[in-house]
C-alpha positions in Angstrom: -32.4 -30.3 -72.0 -33.8 -30.2 -75.5 -33.0 -29.3 -79.1 -34.1 -25.8 -78.3 -31.6 -25.6 -75.5 -28.9 -27.0 -77.8 -29.6 -24.2 -80.2 -29.3 -21.6 -77.4 -26.0 -23.0 -76.4 -24.5 -22.8 -79.8 -26.1 -19.3 -80.3 -24.3 -18.1 -77.1 -20.9 -19.6 -78.1 -21.0 -18.8 -81.9 -18.6 -15.9 -81.9 -16.1 -17.6 -79.6 -16.3 -20.7 -81.7 -15.7 -18.7 -84.9 -12.5 -17.3 -83.4 -11.1 -20.7 -82.4 -8.3 -22.4 -84.3 -8.6 -25.8 -85.9 -6.6 -28.2 -83.6 -5.2 -30.4 -86.4 -5.1 -28.3 -89.5 -3.2 -30.9 -91.5 -5.8 -33.6 -90.6 -8.6 -31.2 -91.5 -7.0 -30.6 -94.9 -6.8 -34.3 -95.5 -10.5 -34.6 -94.7 -11.3 -31.8 -97.2 -9.1 -33.4 -99.9 -10.6 -36.8 -99.4 -14.2 -35.4 -99.5 -13.6 -33.3 -102.5 -12.5 -36.4 -104.4 -15.8 -38.1 -103.6 -18.0 -35.2 -104.9 -18.8 -34.6 -108.6 -19.2 -31.2 -110.3 -22.9 -32.0 -110.9 -23.7 -33.1 -107.4 -26.2 -31.6 -105.0 -24.7 -31.7 -101.5 -26.2 -31.2 -98.1 -23.9 -30.4 -95.1 -25.5 -30.8 -91.6 -24.1 -29.1 -88.6 -22.1 -26.7 -90.8 -21.3 -24.3 -88.0 -19.8 -21.0 -89.2 -19.4 -22.3 -92.7 -15.7 -23.0 -93.0 -16.0 -26.4 -94.7 -18.9 -25.3 -96.9 -16.9 -22.4 -98.2 -14.0 -24.7 -99.0 -16.1 -27.4 -100.8 -19.1 -25.7 -102.4 -17.2 -24.4 -105.4 -16.7 -27.9 -106.7 -20.3 -29.0 -106.9 -23.6 -27.8 -108.5 -25.6 -27.0 -105.4 -24.5 -26.9 -101.7 -27.0 -26.5 -98.9 -25.3 -25.9 -95.5 -27.5 -26.2 -92.5 -27.1 -25.7 -88.7 -29.4 -25.7 -85.7 -27.9 -22.3 -84.6 -29.1 -19.1 -86.2 -26.0 -17.3 -84.8 -23.7 -19.8 -86.5 -25.5 -19.4 -89.8 -25.4 -15.6 -89.4 -21.6 -15.8 -89.2 -21.4 -18.2 -92.1 -23.6 -15.8 -94.2 -21.3 -12.9 -93.4 -18.3 -14.9 -94.7 -20.3 -15.9 -97.8 -21.2 -12.3 -98.5 -17.5 -11.4 -98.5 -16.8 -14.0 -101.1 -20.0 -15.3 -102.7 -20.0 -18.9 -104.2 -22.7 -19.7 -106.8 -25.0 -22.5 -105.6 -24.1 -22.2 -101.9 -27.0 -21.6 -99.5 -26.8 -21.3 -95.7 -30.0 -22.2 -93.7 -30.9 -22.6 -90.1 -32.4 -26.1 -90.0 -32.0 -29.6 -88.6 -31.9 -32.8 -90.7 -35.4 -33.5 -89.6 -36.7 -30.1 -90.7 -35.8 -30.9 -94.4 -38.4 -32.8 -96.3 -37.2 -35.9 -98.2 -39.5 -35.2 -101.1 -38.2 -31.7 -101.5 -34.8 -32.5 -102.7 -32.7 -35.6 -103.3 -29.1 -35.1 -102.5 -26.1 -36.9 -104.1 -24.2 -36.6 -100.8 -24.9 -35.6 -97.2 -22.0 -34.5 -95.1 -21.8 -34.5 -91.3 -18.5 -33.4 -89.8 -18.3 -33.2 -85.9 -22.1 -33.6 -86.0 -23.5 -37.0 -85.2 -22.4 -37.0 -81.6 -24.4 -33.8 -81.0 -27.8 -35.2 -82.2 -30.2 -36.5 -79.6 -31.7 -39.3 -81.7 -28.8 -40.9 -83.6 -30.8 -43.7 -85.2 -33.7 -41.4 -86.2 -31.3 -38.8 -87.6 -29.5 -41.4 -89.7 -32.8 -42.7 -91.1 -33.7 -39.2 -92.1 -30.4 -38.7 -93.8 -31.0 -41.9 -95.7 -34.3 -40.6 -96.9 -32.7 -37.3 -98.1 -30.3 -39.1 -100.3 -30.8 -40.1 -103.9 -30.3 -43.7 -104.9 -26.7 -44.8 -104.0 -26.0 -41.4 -102.6 -23.1 -41.0 -100.2 -23.2 -40.1 -96.5 -19.7 -38.8 -95.4 -19.1 -38.2 -91.8 -16.3 -37.6 -89.3 -17.4 -38.0 -85.7 -15.8 -37.8 -82.3 -16.6 -41.1 -80.6 -16.7 -40.1 -76.9 -17.0 -43.8 -75.9 -13.5 -44.5 -77.1 -12.0 -41.5 -75.3 -10.4 -41.3 -71.9 -13.0 -42.4 -69.3 -12.3 -39.3 -67.3 -13.5 -37.2 -70.2 -16.9 -39.0 -70.6 -17.5 -39.8 -66.9 -16.4 -36.6 -65.2 -15.2 -33.7 -67.5 -18.2 -33.6 -69.9 -20.9 -34.0 -67.3 -19.3 -31.3 -65.1 -19.0 -28.9 -68.1 -22.6 -29.6 -69.2 -23.8 -28.9 -65.6 -22.4 -25.4 -65.7 -23.4 -24.7 -69.3 -19.9 -24.9 -70.7 -20.5 -27.9 -73.0 -23.4 -29.0 -75.2 -25.2 -32.3 -75.2 -22.9 -35.1 -76.5 -23.9 -38.7 -77.2 -21.5 -41.3 -75.8 -20.8 -44.2 -78.2 -17.9 -46.1 -79.6 -16.7 -46.2 -83.3 -18.0 -49.7 -83.6 -21.4 -48.7 -82.3 -21.5 -45.8 -84.8 -20.7 -48.1 -87.7 -23.5 -50.4 -86.6 -26.0 -47.5 -86.4 -25.0 -46.4 -89.9 -25.5 -49.9 -91.3 -28.8 -50.3 -89.5 -30.1 -47.1 -91.1 -29.7 -48.5 -94.5 -26.1 -47.8 -95.6 -23.1 -49.9 -96.7 -19.8 -48.6 -95.3 -17.3 -48.1 -98.1 -14.4 -46.7 -96.0 -13.4 -46.0 -92.4 -10.3 -43.9 -92.1 -8.3 -41.9 -89.6 -7.2 -38.5 -90.8 -5.4 -37.3 -87.7 -1.8 -36.2 -88.1 -1.1 -35.8 -84.3 -2.3 -37.3 -81.1 -4.9 -40.1 -80.7 -7.7 -39.9 -83.1 -11.1 -41.1 -82.0 -12.9 -39.4 -84.9 -13.4 -42.0 -87.7 -14.0 -40.6 -91.2 -16.7 -42.8 -92.6 -17.9 -43.0 -96.2 -21.2 -44.9 -96.6 -23.5 -45.6 -99.6 -27.3 -45.7 -99.4 -28.5 -49.1 -100.3 
């Protein structure tokens, strides 16, 4: 398994993913509202793991520039189709990973990663690269499924079985406390750790961190 195989998985499942419903719409709206309040009209924003562009299309109109990137070309193709149907000035979709973006090419005021960090293969390295992409005191805003805090049956049996038959992507297993520690170690100060779920158990902390 590799980054290339991850991209192929998401390419295969892009259309199915695009048709899926958001499990907790109210919780998603809360995340959007909270994030929107943290972004300024003059900000340059990077979203990593943007998928089919749903969040980018909701947030991009409130900032100066918004680059939405994803490892999957098929996901970006769907996002671009949506964007063509309702263009937003300053919004650009690109097939790319965090590591493919050069820190000296652009300094972002905020980097967003929603349902993203558990899918990267080198969590410490990705966080360090995000830190380098941010301007001084820039914000990293994330919401991450922490598989290590979920039912052991999911992480020990269900996920491995699904990956073995190609029905699930790579997913890192860590707890929320581990994630917070990784974020601090990459050079960030945590400003807020919140739960936005409106139903069921939430193992997806919403974290706002500032580059130090």
